[in-house]
N, C-alpha and C positions, 0 to 999 in steps of 0.2 A: 619553689615554695607556693602554695597556693593560698588564696586571700579568702579566710572564713570571716575576719571580722566585719567586711563590708556586706557580707550575705547572710547575716543574722541580725535579729532584733531580740535582745533580751528585754523580759518584762517581769517585774516582782509579781510574784505568783502568792507566797506566804512570807510577810516579814518575818525578820528574825525575832523569834517569840521563846519564852519559857514557859513551858506547860508543866503543871505540878499536879494533875488529875487525868481524867479520862475523857476531856473535851475534845471533840473534834475540830481540827484545824482545817478549814476550809478557804482555798485560794480565790484569788480574784479569778472572774470570769474572763477568759483569755478569748480574744476576737481574732480569728484566722484569716479575716479578708486580706488580701493582698500577699498571703503567703501559702506555700504547700507543703509545708512540714512544721510540726511542733514536738520538741522535748521537753519533759518536766526534767529538772535536775533538782533534787532533794539533799540538802546539806544538814548534818548533824553534828552537833556540839557535845558537850558533857551530857551523858544520860545517865542520871544518877540511880535511878531505881534498879534493884538487883533482879528482877523478874518482868520489866514491862516489855511490851510489844507494841509495834506501830504498824497499822495495816494501811494499804493504800487502795483508793478507788480514784477511778477517772471517769468522768461523766461527760457527756455530750447532749446539745440540743441546738435547734434554731431560733430560739427565742433569746433575746439580748439577755434578760435577767434569768434564764435557764429555768424558767416556769415548767418546761418541757423537758428537764433533765432526764437522762437515763444512763445507766452503767453502759460503758463502751462494751461492745462485744469482743471477746478474746482477739477475734480474726482482725479487728482494726486497732490493736495494740501492738507495738513494738517493743518486745520484751513482756514481762508478766507483772502483774500488781504484786505479786508474791516476791519477786526478784526485787522489786522498788522498795517494799516494805524492811523494816530493820527491828532490832531488838536492844534492850539493854546494854549489851556489851559492843555495839557498832559506833562508840564514841569517835567524833571527828573524822567521819565517812561521808561520801556521796552516794547516791543512787539516782538510777535515771530510768524513765519509761516514756516511750515515744508513742504519738498518736497519728493514724493514718487514715481515720475514717472520712466521711463526707460533710459532716455538720460543720456549722459556722463558729460556734460557741463551745468552749471546753474548760472543765475545772478539775482541781485535784483536791482529794480530802486526805488528810493523814489522821488516822483515829488510833489513840493510845488505847492500851488495855493494861490493867495492872500497873498503872502509873501513879506513884504518890510521892515523887521526887522531882525536883526541876530538871526538864528535859529540853535541851536547846535545839532548835531546828529552824530551818527556813527553806524555801523553795523558789527557783527561778522559771520561768517558761522561756525556753529558746524557739523562737519563730525564725524558720529558714526558708530558702528557696523563694526569695521575695520576687513577686511580678515586677518590681523597679529596684534596681541596685544601683549605687551603693544606698544602704540603709544608713538612716540619720545617726550622726554621733554629735553630742550625746543623744542616746535613745530617748524618746518623748513618749 
């Protein structure tokens, strides 16, 4: 059995939240320094609205505040933003999307549409392939 735990660093991206409108949920800015891979894991809870959809966007940049944010080119994504998105009947599921680009800072945005009921969601950024292992536990 291989050791995954000591070779990943989970970071809070979007804290668990209940969204009852179409407000975009923007993640923390994830700093990739010291890591060679990033996967966002999106978690859904109950999604109450009968026609809501949730689009996913991944942005990258070199500025720590992402003032230079640009949408990540499809060639630099592992998976697609469409596959990472979800809709009203995807209760209690997970989605994932990976980043393989060369920028230092990355963030995830989940944007609801036609959402008028409480939708529960969260996201975690899994940093992997560290330049120094094992990674800290608990993560900091």
